[in-house]
C-alpha positions as CSV (number, residue, x, y, z in Angstrom):
1,M,-115.7,79.0,-172.5
2,D,-116.6,77.8,-176.0
3,L,-117.3,74.1,-176.0
4,S,-119.0,73.9,-179.4
5,G,-116.2,71.9,-180.9
6,A,-115.8,69.5,-177.9
7,T,-116.2,65.8,-178.3
8,W,-118.5,64.5,-175.6
9,V,-118.3,60.9,-174.4
10,K,-120.6,58.9,-172.2
11,S,-119.4,56.1,-169.9
12,S,-119.4,52.6,-171.3
13,F,-121.1,51.7,-168.0
14,S,-124.2,53.7,-169.0
15,G,-127.0,51.5,-170.0
16,D,-130.2,52.1,-171.9
17,N,-131.8,54.0,-169.0
18,G,-133.6,56.7,-170.9
19,G,-130.7,59.1,-171.1
20,N,-130.0,59.7,-167.4
21,C,-126.3,60.0,-167.9
22,V,-123.5,62.5,-167.8
23,E,-121.1,63.2,-170.6
24,V,-117.5,64.4,-170.3
25,A,-115.3,66.3,-172.7
26,T,-111.6,67.1,-172.4
27,T,-110.3,70.3,-173.8
28,T,-107.0,72.1,-173.2
29,G,-106.6,72.2,-169.4
30,V,-110.3,71.8,-168.7
31,I,-112.6,68.8,-168.2
32,A,-116.2,69.7,-168.9
33,V,-119.3,67.7,-167.6
34,R,-122.9,68.0,-168.8
35,D,-126.2,66.3,-168.5
36,S,-126.8,64.1,-171.6
37,K,-130.6,65.0,-171.5
38,D,-129.7,68.7,-171.8
39,P,-126.7,69.1,-174.0
40,D,-127.3,72.8,-174.5
41,G,-127.7,73.4,-170.7
42,P,-125.1,74.3,-168.1
43,K,-121.7,72.6,-167.9
44,L,-119.5,72.0,-165.0
45,L,-115.8,72.8,-165.6
46,F,-112.9,71.3,-163.7
47,T,-109.1,71.6,-163.9
48,S,-107.2,68.4,-164.5
49,A,-106.1,68.4,-160.8
50,E,-109.7,68.8,-159.6
51,W,-110.9,66.0,-161.9
52,N,-108.1,63.7,-160.9
53,T,-109.0,64.3,-157.2
54,F,-112.7,63.6,-157.9
55,L,-111.8,60.3,-159.8
56,H,-109.5,59.2,-157.0
57,S,-112.2,59.9,-154.4
58,L,-114.7,57.7,-156.4
59,K,-112.2,54.9,-156.8
60,S,-111.3,54.9,-153.1
61,G,-115.0,54.9,-152.0
62,G,-115.0,58.6,-151.0
63,R,-112.1,58.3,-148.5
């Protein structure tokens, strides 16, 4: 998948910790995640349903 035109964002909770963050980009039907230290490296791709399940799990403490 070509993500060259994607707009990547970092969480506002990310501090000045030397770049140890993940970035997320939303494209048509896909949410992409990458390591901010390696923007040209591998990306993880999730469907909207998978991403929503992941976020719900985080918010509920993994339950």
